[in-house]
N, C-alpha and C positions, 0 to 999 in steps of 0.2 A: 530651684534646680531639680528637686525630687519630682515635682509635678511635670516638668518638661520631659524628664527621663521616662516617667511613667507613660505619658502620652506618646512618646516616640516608640516605646515598647508595644503599646496597644496598636499603634498604626502599623508597625512591622508585622505583628501577629495577624492583623486584618488583611494585609497584602498577601502574606503567605497563605492564609486560609482561602483567599479568593483565587490564588493560583492553583490550589489543590482542588477547588470546587469546579474549575473550568474543565470542560471536555477537552482531553488532550487533542491537540491539533495535528494535522498532517497537511503536507503540500501535495496537491493533485494537479496533474496537467494531462491533456490528451489533444491529439490533432489527427487530421485525416489528410490524405493526399487529395488535393482538389481535382486532380485528373481522374481519380478512381470513380468508376460507375458502380455504385453499390446496388443498383437495381438488378445487376446480373448475378449477384451473390445470394445463394439460398442455403448453402451447406458449409460446414466447416469440419476440420479435423485438427488434432494436435500434431505438431511437427515431430514430437517424440512420444514414445509410450510412457505411461505412468511408471513411477518407481515401484519396484516390487519389494514387498516385505516377506520375510520367511514365515511369518505367522500373523494371525489376526488376534488382537488389534496390533497395529503397527507400533512397535516399541522405539523405532528409530525416528527421531524428531524430523529429520529431513524427509523421510517417506510420508509421515503424517502431514507435514506442511505441503508437500506436493499434492497429496490427495485433497487437502482442503482447498488449495488454490484452484485446481482443476474442477472440483465440484462447484465452487462458487462461480467460476467463469462459465461453466456449462449452464448454470441456472440463469445467468445474465443473458447468454446467447439465446437460450430457449425463450426467455421473456421478450427478447427483441425479434423473435420469429425465425431464428436460424435453427437448422437441424444438424445434429452431429452425425457424421458418416465416417466410414473407414478411410484411412490415408489412401490417397490415389484416386478417390472419387469426390473429393471436396472442391468447392469453389474458393474457400479461404483456408489458410493454414495458420494456426495460432501457436505462439511460443511465449514463454515467460522467462524472466531472469530475476535474480535477487543479488544485490551487492550491498556491502556495508562499507562505511567510511568512518575513520576516526575524526572526531570534531574536537575543537578546543573552545573554551569559554574565556573571554578576556576578563579581566578583573573588575567587572562592574555588576552591580546588583540587577540592572535591567537585563543583561545577558543571562544571568542565572534564572531570573524570573521567566524569561522566554523558554529556557530549557525545561523548567518545571512545568510550564503551561503546555509544553509539547509532550509531556508524559515522563520526563526524567525524574528519577527518584533519589539520586545521590545527594549527599550533603554538599553545601557550598564548597568546603575545602577539598573534598574528593573530586568534585566536578571540575574545579579550577585546576587542580594538580594533575589529575588523571585524564580529564576529558571524558568523552562519551562516544557511543556509536550511533550513527544515523543509517537506517536501512532504507533501501529503495527497491520497490517491486515494479518491474516494467513488463508490460504485455504488448506484444506485437501481432498484427494481422497482415498476412501476405496474400496477394493474389496467387492462387495455386498454379495457374497457367504461366503467368509471366514472372513469378517469383519477386515481384515488386512489392515493397512495403506500401500498404494502403491506409494503415491506421496504427497509431501507437498510443499508449497511455501509461502513466506512471504515478505512483504515490510514494512519498518519502516522509519518514517520521523518526523520532528518537526511538531506538531499540529498547523495548520494555516487554520482556516475555510475559509478564502478568497481564498485559493489555492485548496480547495477540488475538485471543478469542473474540474480543470486542472490535478491534481495529481491522482485522483482515476482511470480514464481510463489508464493513463500511468502506474500506479502501477500494475494493473491487466494484462495489456499487457506484461509488463516485467516479472511478475510472471509466466505467461503462455508461455513465450518464450522457456522454456525447457520442457514443457509438451509434452509427446510423441504423435505425430499425429496418427490418426486412420489408421491402415493398414489392408488390406484384409487378411483373413486367408488363 
């Protein structure tokens, strides 16, 4: 009996260690309007101005997050050949949104393992009783003239503030992996 219990304990530790070693996962999706002609798009602007901070560096987490998202999206758009211009002169208008949802875990080890693999850090008891938050970042691109949605992308993951610096650039890069590159007319 002692040997079986020991092997069960070793197996449990190995499973937990493998969950901790796995890169936290996120769900990413993107799609484009098949009727949109991306060959006519060369420039973009943000639908809203960036949040303002009273001083540098931004002490407000929302302001800092806004700056990070915009900076990373601007990098992706430049990589794809698009030029940032003032509102009113752009071919595309970009916006983003963030939402969080409360999630629950059913009473199974596989559900808890999935939660941990996605970056969750709570203990099994806390996760089962309290649940956790899942955050979703959505980025939309609209035709500036027609105001029609031409592309959207989103990434969703377990909320873990200690992983944000790692996850945000990865999420935005993966979201923009399918954004059509700028082509000459």
